[in-house]
N, C-alpha and C positions, 0 to 999 in steps of 0.2 A: 446418389452413392457419394460418398465423401471419404477423403483419407488424409493424414499429415502429410505434408509437403516434404520430400526426401531431402537430405543435404546436397546432392548432386543434381537436383532437378534444376532444368535451364531457367526457372523461373525464380530460383535462390540468387537474386542480385540486387546491389544497391542502385537506386534511379541514378542516372548519368546527368540528365537536365531535367529540371522541374517542369519545362514546358514540351518536352518531346514526347509524341504520342506513338511513335513506330521507329523501330531501329531493327537490327540483324543480329542473330547470333552468329559464332563461328561458321557452323554449317551454313548459315545464310550467306554468309560474305563468299564462301566458298562456291555455293551455288550461282551466285551473281557473276562470280570471276569465269565461272565455266559457260555461263551465258553469253557474256560478252565476248569470250573466245570462239563460241559456235557462230555468233553472229560476225565476228571478223573472217570468220574461216569462211561462212556463206557468201560475204560479199566479194571474197578473195576467188573463189572458186565457182560462183555463180549456179552452184547445185542445188536444184530444186529440194531435194532431201534436206540438205543442211538448212535451207531457209524454212521447211516445215517444222524440223526440231526447234530451231530458234523461235518460231511462233509458238510452239508448245510450251516452251519453257517460260516464255513471257506470260502466257495464259495462266500456269500453274502459279506463277508468283502474283498475279492480279488475283487468282482464285484466293490465294493464302490471306491477302491483304483484305478482301472482301469478306472471308468467313470469319477473321478473327474481329472484325468491324462489328459483325452481327453478333457474333458470341457476346460481347461486351455490352451491346446496347441492351436497353430495358431490363438491366439486371441490378436488383436494389439488394442492399446489404445493411443488416442491421446488427449492431454490436452488442452483447451481452456480457457485462464485466461485474465483478463484484464491488461494493462501494469501498472497500479498503484492502491494503494487502500489507504483509509483513516483509521487511527484507530479510532474505535467506530463506523464505519459505514460499515456493512455487504455487501460482496460481492458474486457474484455466480461463482463457477468454474463449467464449463461443460467439461464433460469426454465422448468422442466418443469411443464407442467400436465397432470394426469391426471383425466379425468372418469370418475369410478366409478359414474355412474348407468348403468342398464339401458338406458333408451329414449330420456331428454331429453339433446339436446346443449347444450354451453355454447357461447354466442355472444357476441362484443363484451365481453370482461372485461378492465378495465384492473388494473394492479397498480402501487401506490406504496409505496415503503419509507417507514416512520415513525419507527424508532429507529436510533441510529449513523449517522446521514446528514452529520454534520458535516465530516466529511473530504473531501467531495465538493462540486464546483462546483454541481451542482444534484441533487435527490432522485432517486434510480434509479427508473426507472419502464419499464413496457411494455406493451403492448397485444396480447391475443391475438383473433384473429379468429373462431376457430372450433377445437372439440374435440369430436369425435362421441363417442357414448355409448361408455363402454370403451376409448377411445382416449387417446393422449398427444400434446401438442403442445408444442414446442420455441421458446421466444421469446428472442431476443438483445437485451440492454440495451447501449449504449454508455455508459460511466461515465468521468468524469474525475476523477482524485484532485487534491484541492487542499491538503490539509493532512498534514503526517505525524503518525504517531502510530497506536494500535491501537485500531479502532472494532468495536463488537459490534453486528450487526445481529440484530434481534429481531423486532418487530412489523412486520406489513406490511399493507396493506388492499386487497382485491378490491372493484371496482367495476364495475356495469352498468348501461347506461340501454336496454337491449333491451327490447322490440321497437320502441318509439315514439320514444325518445330523450327524454321529458320527465319520466320517473321515476327516478330513481338509486337503486339498491340497493347498499349495501355491507355487507362483512363483514371483520374484522379476524381474521387469524390469526398465530401466533406460532410462529417458527423460527430458531433460535439459531445464528448464525454469525459468525465473528471475521476480521477483514481488517487486514494491518498494512501500513501507507503507508510506504515508506523516504523519505528526503530526496530532493530532486531530483539526478539524476546527470549528470554534464556529460563532454563528451568532453575527455580530458586531453592535453595536449601532451606527446609522447613526450620532448622535451628536458627536461621537467619530471622525468619518471620518471628518465632520465640523469642528473640532478643529485641524485634521492634515492637512488640506489645507493649512491654513497659520495663523500666529498670527493676521495679518490684512486681510481684503478683498479688498485691493486697492494696487495700486503701483507695485511692482516687483512680487506680486503673481499673477497678471493678465497682465502681459504686454503682448502687441501684437505682433504677429510674422507671417511672410508671409505663404501663402498656404491655406488660409481660403476663407470665403466668407462674412464675416461681412462689413467691411468698406475698402474704397480706402487705399492702402498701397503706392503703387508706380507704375513705369512703367519699362518693361523690355522687351528684343526681344522676340519675339514669337517663339515658338518652337513646333515641331510636336507633337499632342496629347493635346495641350491646347485647352482650349473652345473658339470656333470660336466667341461667342457672345460678349467676353472680349476684342476683337482686338480694340485698339484705333485707329479709321480711321482717324480722323482729323489729329493726330500727325503721323500717318505712312504717310500719303500723303504728308505732310510738309518734313519730312525728308528722304522718300524714301526707309524707312526699316520697315517692318512689326513689330508692335509693340502691346503689350497687357497689358491690366490693371492687376495688381496683388492686391488681397484683403487680410485684415487682418482675422486671428482668436485669439481668447484669449487663452492664453497658460495656462492652468491650472497648479497648483504647483506640484513640484515633490517631492516624499517621498523618503529619505533614512532611512532605518530601520537597526540599528546598533543592533546586538544580542550579547549580553555579556554571554558566556557559562563558564566562569571561575567558578570552582567549589572549595571553600577555606576548605570546611569541606565533607568528603565523607559520611554524614548520610543519611538515607531515605528521611528525610524531606527535605534536600538540593537537592537531587535529584529530588524529586517530583515538588519543586518549579523551578528548571532548566528545565523540562520537560514542566512545565505550560508556562515558559516564552517562550520556543521555540513554543509551540502551539498558544501563543498569536501573535507572530511574523508571524505564518504561516496565522493565520486567518484574520490579519491586512493587511497582502500582498494581499491575495486572494480577500477580500473587497474593498480594495481601487483600485486594478486592474480592478473589476467588474464596480467600479464606474467612470472608465474612466481617473484614475490617473496614471501617472508614477511613477513606484516603483522600488527600487534597496535595495541591502542588502550588509550589510559588516560584515562577521562572521570570525571566526577563524576554519580554516579546515586544521589542521595540518600546516597551514601557512594562512596569512591574505589574505582573498578573498573578492573581491569586485565586485559586479554586478551593474553596472551603471543603473540608472533609465530608464525604458522604459515600454511600455504598449504591452496588447496582450497577449492571451492565452499560447504561448511559454514562454513568460517571466514568467508567473504565474507557469508554470509547472518547469521552470529552478529554481526559487526560493523554491518552495516546496521540489524538488529533491534535492537541496543543503542542506534544513532544516533538511530533512529527514535523511541523512548521516552524520550529525554532530558528531565527536568524541570526546572522553572524553579530556575535558582542564582542567589541575591542574595548568599551570603556566602564560598564556598568559593573561594578566591583561587588563582590560576594558579602562584604560586611553590609552594604546598603541593602542588599537583597534579603539579608537575614532580618535587618529591621523591618523591611515590608512586609514579613510573614508574621509579626508580632500581634498584630489585630485578629488572626485567625487562630490563634494560640489558645487552648483551655487547659484547665487543670490535668485533664486527663489524656493531654495530646502529646506525643512523642514526635519530636523533630529530627528528620534525617536528611543531612547535608550530603547530596551527590555531588562531585566535582571531579574535574580531570586533572587537577593540579594537585601538587604534591603540599598540602597544608596540613596543619595541625590547628586545634581549637583553642588557642591561647586568646584570641581575641572574642571567643564566646564564653568567657568565665562569668560574664555578668548577665548571661542568658537566661532566661525562666525556664525551668522544667528541664527534662532530659532531652541531651542531643546526642545523636550517633553520627559518625563520619564514615563514608564509604567513598573512597578516592581510587579513581581509576589507576592512577600512577601507584598506588600500593597494590603489589602482587599477591599480597594475602587476601585481598577482596576477592580474587578469582576463584577461590575455594567454595564460594558462595554460588556462584551463578555459572552454568553450562550452558555456553553459547554454541551454536552449531559450527562445525570446524571450518565452515566454507566462508564464515562471515571474514570480510577483511575491513577492519574499521577505518583503514585510511582512505577507503573509496565508498564508504556507505553514506557518506553527507552529501548534501546539494553540491551539485557540480560547480555552481555559481559560488560556493563558499569555501572551495579546496584551493590550498596555494598554487599558484603558476610557477612552474620550473623555469 
């Protein structure tokens, strides 16, 4: 049997010392004070009854120490977590407690994560009420991601105050896991997606390409696996070679999202605008891929990185993983980043520049193709993206990148 740990549980504490294995709760300190008082009274009065009570209190204290030690021994824990999460969207951690003891049950055990918890609003923790000998208990814990980035979970701490609640036993274990937290994802207005498709609705943006089922495109040699219904029997009989008709499909436009992460001033406001720009790029990428568009990105990740436009769930995960781990950029300018994106451009590609700065497109007048500007500093952009109200962009960046007050 298992349950979620209540807020007023005696196990809901921050570890005092990394190496401490035992300590006392407030009730335990009061009990020890009473025990010492009883011992002094027994020595002073030489009363056998007081000596008996004093010995009984010492026995209870030793029993609490021994039982707590037995409860935590041979208790194995496995952490089950998703491969990635999104800032502002709660996820569930599942902890599997396996009691490998033959006779002793494990009762009233709390778990507190120690390492890799900087990406969450609160330390992940849970509370297991009971795991019988040789049995397994599963406990779920609700976790709220608060910062983007890659976080490696390692040590966690098991704690119990069973049976009397005044002696806490602790034991640390190590279990390596990693969790990648994506930037916040907003609901994107479909009008913006229509604008991103192309400046025009005809011409290059809707050019036909082979491999579809719309109209006749041409004839080619038949290959194994082709639809036999499209075999061009008349031409095949004339040439003696089995030929098949190839049909067209309308190629939707491609998006190349250039994410400008340059920070000219390391103020909290500038950091908040930068994180908002990264979240805008992540939201637009996710929505465009779900809408069937081919999406690519160009970012600075220690060096210029260009992901060519493509489709599919793997492309979405690659883009969001790249945006989640962007480092601090103080020097690499947006003009150079736009130049780096040129090799990935094609005639039917729409370039979207996402930036946290208040810039204009004057320096891009010579750029080829259509260019859209989405600036997080422009309040008009907010109408296209509906982020959860709980998102605080001033705090959703990696802690090592935030300015120090």
